[in-house]
C-alpha positions in Angstrom: 128.8 91.1 54.2 130.9 93.0 51.7 133.9 91.8 53.5 132.8 87.6 53.2 132.3 88.5 50.1 135.4 89.6 48.7 137.3 87.1 50.8 135.8 84.5 49.2 136.5 86.0 46.1 140.4 85.6 46.9 140.2 82.8 48.3 138.7 81.0 45.0 140.5 83.0 42.9 144.4 81.9 44.6 142.6 78.4 44.2 141.9 78.6 40.6 145.6 80.4 40.0 147.0 77.3 41.6 145.0 74.8 39.8 146.3 76.8 36.2 150.0 76.7 37.8 149.6 73.4 38.2 150.1 72.9 41.7 148.6 70.3 43.6 144.8 71.7 44.5 141.9 69.6 44.9 139.5 70.3 42.1 136.8 69.9 44.5 137.7 71.9 46.8 138.5 74.8 43.9 134.7 74.2 42.8 133.2 74.8 46.4 135.3 78.2 46.6 133.9 79.3 43.8 130.5 78.1 43.9 130.7 79.8 47.9 132.4 83.1 46.3 129.4 83.1 44.1 127.3 82.8 46.2 128.7 84.9 48.4 128.1 88.1 45.7 124.8 87.2 44.7 123.5 87.3 48.0 125.2 91.0 48.5 123.6 92.0 45.2 120.5 90.7 46.5 120.6 93.1 49.5 122.1 95.9 47.6 118.9 95.6 45.2 116.4 95.5 48.2 117.9 98.4 49.4 117.7 100.6 46.3 114.4 99.6 46.0 113.1 100.7 50.1 114.9 103.2 49.5 113.0 104.4 46.0 109.8 103.3 47.8 110.8 105.6 50.5 111.4 108.6 48.1 107.7 107.9 46.3 105.9 108.3 49.7 103.8 111.6 50.2 104.7 113.3 53.3 
């Protein structure tokens, strides 16, 4: 999951840099890659948040 988010981020970054350099990059492809990277990152953050919440809930349990 982390690897997927990282790969999406690197791909979108490469496309944005190519667009900034004036290379022939489809702007629709850049927007799609940026959206994919954003969604992957948000999903990763949500999983992290839920794991932390679950851990905190376990910590509150009385043995």
